N, C-alpha and C positions, 0 to 999 in steps of 0.2 A: 453362430456365436451370439450370445446375449450381451447387449450393451450394459456396461457397468455404470455405477454411480459417478465415476470420475471420467467417463467418456466425454471428451471436450466437444463432441458433436451433439451431445444431449443437452436440451434446454436446461439452463441453470448451472451447468458444470463450471463455467467461468466465474460465476458468483461464489461458488464453494471454494474455488481456487483463490479468489481474491480474499475471501474470509480467512483461509489458512495462511495466506501471505501476511495479512495484517497481524494475526495473532502471533505468528512466528517472529515478526518484527517487534512485537510488544515484549516478548520474553527477555531478550537481552537488556532492554531498557529498564524493566523492573529489577532484573538482576543487578544492574549497575546502580539503580536508585537505592537499593538495599545495602550497598557497600561493596558489591563485587567489582572487580577491576579487570577481569580477563577480557582482553580485546579493546578495552575502553581507551587506552593510551593511543592506539593507532587510529582511532576514529575521532577522538576529541582533543588530542594533543595536550597542551599544558593544562587545560581545564580538568582533565582526568586526575591530575595530581592535586590541584588546588581545590577542586570541588566547591566552588562558591554556591551559596544557598540558591540563587536564582537559577544556576545551571542544573542543580539537582531537582528543584521544583518544576521548572519548565522543560528543560532539555531531557530529563530522564523520566520523572513521574508524569509530566504533562504529555510527552510524546508517547509514553506507554499507554496512557488512558486514551489518547487520540487514536492509537492503533487498535485498541479494543473497540472503539466506536466504528472504525473502518471495518473491523471484523463483523460487526452487526450489520453494517451497510452491505458488505459482501453477501452475508446470509440472506438479507432481504432481496438482493438482486438475484439470488438463486431461486427464489420463489416467484409467484405471480398472483398472490392472493390480494394484492392491494389495488383497488379500483379508483378511478377518478383522480383527483388532485394528489392524493398520497402516492399513487403509483408513479405519477409524473415527477414528483419531488424526489422519490427514490432514484429514478433514472437520471435526473439532473445531477443529484449528488454523486452518482457513479461517474458521470462525465467530469464533474469537478475534480474528483479524486484522480481520475486518469490524467487530466491536464496538469494538476499540481505536481503529482509524482513524476510525470514524464518531463516537465519543464525543469524540475529540480535535478533530475538525473542528467539531462542533456546540458543544462547550463553549467553545472559544476564540472562535468566531464570536459566541456569545451574550455572553461577557464583554466583548468589544470593542464590540459594538453597544449594550449597556446601560451600559457604562462604570461598573461598580460600584466600581472602584478610585479614581475621581476623577483628580486630576492627580499623585498620589503616584508612579505608575509611569512610568518613563522610556521611553515608547513614542512615537516621533516620528509626526507625521501621515503621512509617507511610509511608514513601517513599518506603521502601522495599515492604510493603504489596500492595500498589497501583501498583507498578511495576510488582509484581508477578501476581496479580489478574486482572489488566486492561491492562497495556501497552504491556507486552510481548504477552499475548493472542491476542491483537489487531494486533500486527505485524505478528503473525502466521496466523491470518485470512486473512490479506492482502496478505501474501505470497501464501496461498492456493488459493485465488481468482485469483491472477495473474498467478499462475501455471496452474490452470484449464482453464483460458482464453487462455493462450499460447498453451496449449495442444489441445484445441478445435478449435483454429484459423487455417483456411485453406485458403490461398490465392487462388483465382479462377484459374483454368487452362486456358491457352490462348484459347480463343474461347468457353469457358465454360459458364455456366449459372450464375455464381456469387457466388456460395456457395460450392466450392470444387467439389467433385464427386457426390453430391446428388442433382439431378436436381429438386426434389420435394420441396426443401426448397428455399423460395424466398430470 
């Protein structure tokens, strides 16, 4: 059986998965930024109804653009054409994305499960359920994808074949 482009054992597969994850996360943010509201109320609560300018600019457009930047990072992690400092910066950014996404998913999950805030925070039961079952696991999946992409990313050695130490991989 021939290994496919999305075979997770193939070098660069996790970078492509991280790229797709980031772009998939950008899509609803751009939809919401352009006025769409499907699913926004359960993820943003009262901000979805009020839509203050800062929320639309930073929370919707800004996050959407940041996701596209993450998509480019995932694509770069899927390749290995970057030598020297550029390669190491790409790998470090992949690790940073892994840490930020994982911490966000774990921290919010823990806060909602242990309910340290009591009833003072305005989080509806529906919003809490969607956050626990969809959004936090989604952040954890993104963290995992970027972490595995960064772990597998190997900039080529100077004078090497382009895929780290394994000359058999194109």
